[in-house]
C-alpha positions as CSV (number, residue, x, y, z in Angstrom):
1,M,-64.6,-19.5,14.9
2,T,-61.1,-20.0,13.6
3,V,-59.7,-18.2,10.5
4,K,-56.5,-19.8,9.1
5,T,-54.0,-18.2,6.8
6,K,-50.6,-19.3,5.7
7,K,-48.9,-17.1,8.3
8,K,-51.1,-17.3,11.3
9,S,-54.2,-18.7,13.0
10,T,-56.7,-16.2,14.5
11,Q,-59.6,-16.7,16.8
12,I,-62.8,-14.7,17.1
13,L,-64.0,-13.8,20.6
14,S,-67.7,-13.0,20.8
15,G,-70.0,-11.6,23.4
16,K,-72.6,-9.0,24.2
17,K,-72.4,-5.5,25.7
18,I,-74.9,-4.1,28.2
19,S,-76.3,-2.0,25.4
20,G,-77.3,-5.2,23.6
21,M,-74.8,-4.7,20.9
22,K,-72.7,-7.6,19.7
23,F,-69.1,-7.7,20.7
24,E,-66.4,-9.4,18.6
25,K,-62.6,-9.3,18.7
26,E,-60.1,-11.1,16.5
27,I,-57.1,-12.4,18.3
28,D,-54.0,-14.3,17.2
29,S,-53.8,-17.8,18.7
30,S,-50.3,-17.1,19.8
31,I,-51.4,-14.1,21.9
32,T,-49.8,-13.8,25.3
33,K,-51.9,-11.0,26.8
34,L,-55.6,-10.4,26.4
35,D,-57.1,-7.3,28.1
36,L,-60.9,-6.8,27.6
37,S,-61.3,-4.4,30.5
38,N,-63.7,-1.5,30.3
39,H,-65.7,-2.9,27.4
40,E,-69.1,-2.8,29.0
41,L,-69.4,-6.5,28.5
42,K,-72.4,-8.4,29.8
43,K,-71.5,-11.7,28.2
44,I,-68.3,-13.1,26.8
45,D,-67.5,-16.5,25.3
46,L,-63.9,-17.5,26.0
47,S,-64.0,-20.8,24.2
48,P,-61.6,-19.6,21.4
49,L,-58.9,-19.3,24.1
50,S,-58.7,-23.1,24.2
51,N,-56.4,-22.7,21.2
52,C,-54.3,-20.0,22.9
53,E,-51.8,-22.1,24.8
54,S,-49.3,-19.2,25.1
55,L,-51.7,-17.0,26.9
56,E,-50.1,-15.5,30.1
57,V,-52.5,-12.7,31.1
58,L,-56.3,-12.4,31.0
59,K,-58.0,-9.2,32.1
60,L,-61.7,-8.6,32.1
61,E,-61.8,-5.8,34.6
62,N,-64.6,-3.2,35.0
63,N,-67.3,-4.9,33.0
64,Q,-70.8,-6.1,33.8
65,L,-70.3,-9.9,33.7
66,S,-72.7,-11.9,35.9
67,D,-71.2,-15.2,35.0
68,I,-68.1,-16.6,33.2
69,D,-66.9,-20.0,32.1
70,L,-63.1,-20.4,32.5
71,S,-63.0,-23.8,31.0
72,P,-61.1,-22.6,27.9
73,L,-58.1,-21.9,30.2
74,R,-57.5,-25.5,30.9
75,M,-54.8,-25.7,28.3
76,A,-53.4,-22.2,29.1
77,T,-50.8,-23.7,31.4
78,N,-48.5,-20.6,31.0
79,I,-51.1,-18.2,32.3
80,N,-49.8,-16.2,35.3
81,E,-52.5,-13.5,35.8
82,V,-56.3,-13.6,35.8
83,S,-58.2,-10.5,36.8
84,L,-62.0,-10.3,36.9
85,Y,-62.0,-7.2,39.1
86,K,-65.2,-5.1,39.3
87,N,-67.9,-7.2,37.6
88,K,-71.2,-8.7,38.8
89,L,-70.1,-12.3,39.3
90,K,-72.3,-14.1,41.8
91,E,-70.4,-17.4,41.5
92,I,-67.3,-18.7,39.8
93,N,-65.8,-22.1,39.2
94,L,-62.0,-22.2,39.5
95,D,-61.7,-25.9,38.4
96,P,-60.3,-25.0,35.0
97,L,-57.2,-23.4,36.7
98,I,-56.2,-26.7,38.3
99,N,-53.3,-27.2,35.9
100,C,-52.3,-23.5,35.7
101,R,-49.2,-24.0,37.9
102,N,-47.6,-20.7,36.8
103,L,-50.5,-18.6,38.1
104,S,-49.2,-15.9,40.3
105,Q,-52.0,-13.3,40.4
106,I,-55.8,-13.7,40.9
107,D,-58.1,-10.8,41.3
108,I,-61.8,-11.4,41.6
109,S,-62.5,-8.4,43.9
110,A,-65.5,-6.1,43.7
111,N,-68.0,-8.7,42.6
112,Q,-71.0,-10.3,44.3
113,L,-69.6,-13.7,45.3
114,S,-71.2,-15.3,48.4
115,E,-68.9,-18.3,48.2
116,I,-65.8,-19.5,46.4
117,A,-63.9,-22.8,46.5
118,L,-60.1,-22.3,46.4
119,S,-59.3,-26.0,46.2
120,P,-58.6,-25.9,42.4
121,I,-55.7,-23.5,43.0
122,N,-54.1,-25.9,45.5
123,N,-51.5,-26.7,42.8
124,C,-50.8,-23.0,42.0
125,T,-47.7,-23.0,44.2
126,K,-46.4,-19.8,42.5
127,L,-49.3,-17.7,43.6
128,R,-48.2,-14.3,44.9
129,F,-51.4,-12.2,45.0
130,L,-55.0,-13.1,45.8
131,D,-57.7,-10.5,46.0
132,L,-61.2,-11.5,46.9
133,S,-62.1,-8.2,48.6
134,R,-65.4,-6.4,48.2
135,N,-67.6,-9.4,47.8
136,Q,-70.2,-11.0,50.0
137,L,-68.3,-14.0,51.3
138,S,-69.6,-15.3,54.6
139,S,-67.0,-18.1,54.9
140,L,-63.7,-19.0,53.2
141,E,-61.5,-22.1,53.5
142,L,-57.8,-21.1,53.1
143,S,-56.3,-24.6,53.4
144,P,-55.7,-24.8,49.6
145,L,-53.1,-22.0,50.2
146,T,-51.0,-24.2,52.5
147,D,-48.4,-24.8,49.7
148,S,-48.5,-21.3,48.3
149,L,-44.9,-20.7,49.5
150,F,-44.6,-17.5,47.5
151,L,-47.8,-15.8,48.5
152,Q,-47.2,-12.2,49.4
153,D,-50.5,-10.4,49.5
154,L,-53.9,-11.6,50.6
155,H,-56.9,-9.2,50.4
156,L,-60.2,-10.3,52.0
157,W,-61.5,-7.0,53.2
158,A,-65.1,-5.8,52.9
159,N,-66.8,-9.2,53.0
160,N,-69.3,-10.8,55.5
161,L,-66.7,-13.0,57.2
162,S,-67.6,-13.8,60.8
163,E,-64.6,-16.2,61.2
164,I,-61.5,-17.0,59.3
165,D,-58.7,-19.6,59.9
166,L,-55.4,-18.0,58.9
167,T,-53.2,-20.8,60.1
168,P,-52.8,-22.3,56.6
169,L,-50.6,-19.2,55.9
170,V,-48.0,-20.4,58.3
171,N,-46.1,-21.9,55.4
172,C,-46.0,-18.6,53.5
173,P,-42.7,-17.1,54.6
174,D,-42.8,-14.4,51.9
175,L,-46.2,-13.0,53.1
176,R,-46.1,-9.2,53.2
177,S,-49.7,-8.1,53.8
178,V,-53.1,-9.3,54.9
179,F,-56.2,-7.2,54.7
180,I,-59.2,-8.6,56.5
181,N,-60.8,-5.3,57.6
182,N,-64.5,-4.5,57.3
183,N,-65.8,-7.9,58.1
184,S,-67.6,-9.2,61.2
185,L,-64.7,-11.1,62.8
186,S,-64.9,-11.6,66.6
187,S,-61.5,-13.3,67.0
188,V,-58.4,-13.9,64.9
189,D,-55.5,-16.2,65.5
190,L,-52.2,-14.5,64.5
191,S,-49.9,-17.5,65.1
192,F,-49.4,-17.8,61.3
193,L,-47.1,-14.8,61.5
194,S,-44.4,-16.6,63.4
195,N,-42.5,-17.4,60.2
196,C,-43.4,-14.2,58.2
197,R,-40.1,-12.3,58.4
198,N,-41.0,-10.0,55.5
199,F,-44.5,-9.1,56.8
200,F,-45.2,-5.3,56.7
201,G,-48.9,-4.6,56.6
202,F,-51.9,-5.9,58.6
203,N,-55.4,-4.4,58.6
204,L,-57.8,-5.8,61.1
205,G,-59.9,-2.7,61.4
206,S,-63.7,-2.5,61.3
207,N,-64.5,-5.9,62.8
208,K,-65.9,-7.1,66.1
209,L,-62.8,-8.1,67.8
210,T,-63.1,-8.2,71.6
211,S,-59.5,-9.3,72.3
212,I,-56.3,-9.8,70.3
213,D,-53.0,-11.5,71.1
214,L,-50.3,-9.6,69.2
215,S,-47.4,-11.8,70.5
216,P,-46.8,-13.5,67.1
217,I,-46.0,-10.1,65.6
218,K,-42.8,-9.8,67.6
219,N,-41.1,-11.7,64.9
220,C,-42.3,-9.3,62.2
221,K,-39.4,-6.9,62.4
222,K,-40.3,-5.3,59.1
223,I,-43.9,-4.5,59.9
224,K,-44.8,-0.9,59.0
225,H,-48.6,-0.6,59.2
226,L,-51.0,-2.1,61.7
227,S,-54.7,-1.3,62.1
228,L,-57.0,-2.5,64.9
229,R,-59.3,0.5,64.7
230,D,-63.1,0.3,64.9
231,N,-63.4,-2.9,67.0
232,L,-64.6,-3.8,70.4
233,L,-61.3,-4.2,72.1
234,T,-61.1,-3.4,75.8
235,D,-57.4,-4.0,76.2
236,I,-54.4,-4.1,73.9
237,D,-50.9,-5.2,75.0
238,L,-48.4,-3.5,72.7
239,L,-45.3,-5.2,74.2
240,P,-45.0,-7.5,71.1
241,L,-44.3,-4.3,69.1
242,A,-41.3,-3.4,71.2
243,N,-38.8,-4.7,68.6
244,C,-40.8,-3.6,65.6
245,S,-38.5,-0.7,65.0
246,K,-39.7,-0.1,61.4
247,L,-43.4,0.5,62.5
248,E,-44.7,3.7,60.8
249,R,-48.4,3.8,61.3
250,L,-50.6,2.4,64.1
251,W,-54.4,2.7,64.3
252,L,-56.1,1.8,67.6
253,D,-58.9,4.3,67.7
254,N,-62.6,3.6,68.1
255,N,-62.4,0.8,70.5
256,T,-63.5,0.5,74.1
257,I,-60.1,0.8,75.7
258,S,-59.9,2.6,79.0
259,S,-56.1,2.7,79.3
260,I,-53.1,1.7,77.2
261,D,-49.3,1.6,77.8
262,L,-47.4,3.2,75.0
263,S,-43.9,2.6,76.4
264,P,-43.3,-0.5,74.2
265,L,-43.3,1.9,71.2
266,K,-40.3,3.9,72.5
267,N,-37.9,2.2,70.0
268,C,-40.2,2.5,67.0
269,K,-38.2,5.4,65.7
270,Y,-40.0,5.6,62.4
271,L,-43.5,5.8,63.9
272,M,-45.1,8.8,62.2
273,F,-48.7,8.2,63.1
274,C,-50.3,6.7,66.2
275,E,-54.1,7.1,66.5
276,I,-55.4,6.1,69.9
277,C,-58.7,7.9,70.2
278,K,-60.5,10.9,68.9
279,D,-60.9,12.4,72.3
280,A,-59.4,12.1,75.8
281,S,-61.4,9.0,76.8
282,V,-58.4,6.7,76.8
283,N,-55.9,7.0,79.7
284,I,-52.4,7.1,78.2
285,E,-49.8,5.3,80.3
286,W,-46.0,5.0,80.3
287,R,-44.9,2.0,82.4
288,D,-41.2,2.4,81.9
289,F,-38.8,4.0,84.3
290,Y,-36.8,5.6,81.5
291,C,-38.4,8.1,79.2
292,H,-36.4,10.5,77.0
293,L,-39.1,12.8,76.0
294,E,-36.9,14.5,73.4
295,K,-36.3,11.2,71.7
296,L,-39.9,10.0,71.4
297,P,-41.0,8.9,67.9
298,F,-42.8,11.7,66.1
299,G,-46.0,9.6,66.2
300,L,-46.0,9.8,70.0
301,Q,-45.5,13.5,70.2
302,Q,-49.2,14.2,70.1
303,H,-49.5,12.3,73.4
304,L,-46.5,14.0,75.0
305,N,-48.4,15.6,77.9
306,S,-50.1,12.3,78.8
307,I,-46.9,10.4,78.5
308,K,-45.0,12.8,80.7
309,S,-47.7,12.8,83.4
310,S,-47.9,9.0,83.5
311,W,-44.1,8.7,83.4
312,Q,-43.6,11.0,86.4
313,K,-46.3,9.0,88.3
314,Y,-44.7,5.7,87.4
315,Q,-41.3,7.0,88.6
316,K,-42.7,8.0,92.0
317,E,-44.4,4.6,92.4
318,Y,-41.3,2.8,91.3
319,T,-39.0,4.7,93.6
320,S,-41.4,4.3,96.5
321,K,-41.4,0.5,96.0
322,I,-37.6,0.4,96.1
323,E,-37.4,2.5,99.2
324,S,-39.9,0.4,101.0
């Protein structure tokens, strides 16, 4: 419904609440931001938004929507943020966003999606933030993000993913964080990180990883947080972290590692937290001839006794080899 006056044109949005009550909201057709979060909405008809070409932000967070038609957004070419966080969406069609080239943030987390096609946002080259976490996705094709040169944060945690190809992200130099924890991944190729100079956070925890090659991380000099906890890893080579001097937190606990060399972390001067195991089941090693105990990062202090013992043993073995 459209109500016209001499000064402005208004639109009437209508819907239904979970209580069964009718919902209506009058909006100006020149509106730039529409926030209908926390309204207990079960249904919402967005068709009046087809006349709101200046719309930049649409938020429908924390409602009870089981479906939504985004078709009215086809003409909202200025829209830069769409958030449908915490609803009950089981499916969603992103086709109406195909011409929304200014779109920079998409949040459809905490829904019930079992699948989603990202191909319609292939032209959204300004995309910076994409959150699909806490859904029921069993597969996801990321190739539509190949040209998302400004992508910074990708959240896919708490889904049902058993595999994921992250290589399309190799063209995302501004990528800062990737969260794919709490899935069922058995392997992950990290080669996409080779060009991510600003990368600082990676959570791979609570998966089913049996091995991991961290070598691509050696170029991520700004990385601060890395989690590999709660996997099935039997061995982890930390050498790629040797030059990651800004590393602050490292989680490796709850794996099946029998021993691990912590000496590559000696230059991580900002390391405040390094969780290896909850008990003494992992043999802490220090395979470096030099070890200035008083200069160890704070995060390694809790392993001081094990490091000292291993270092002394390594010294003897090293000296013995030289003498022989």
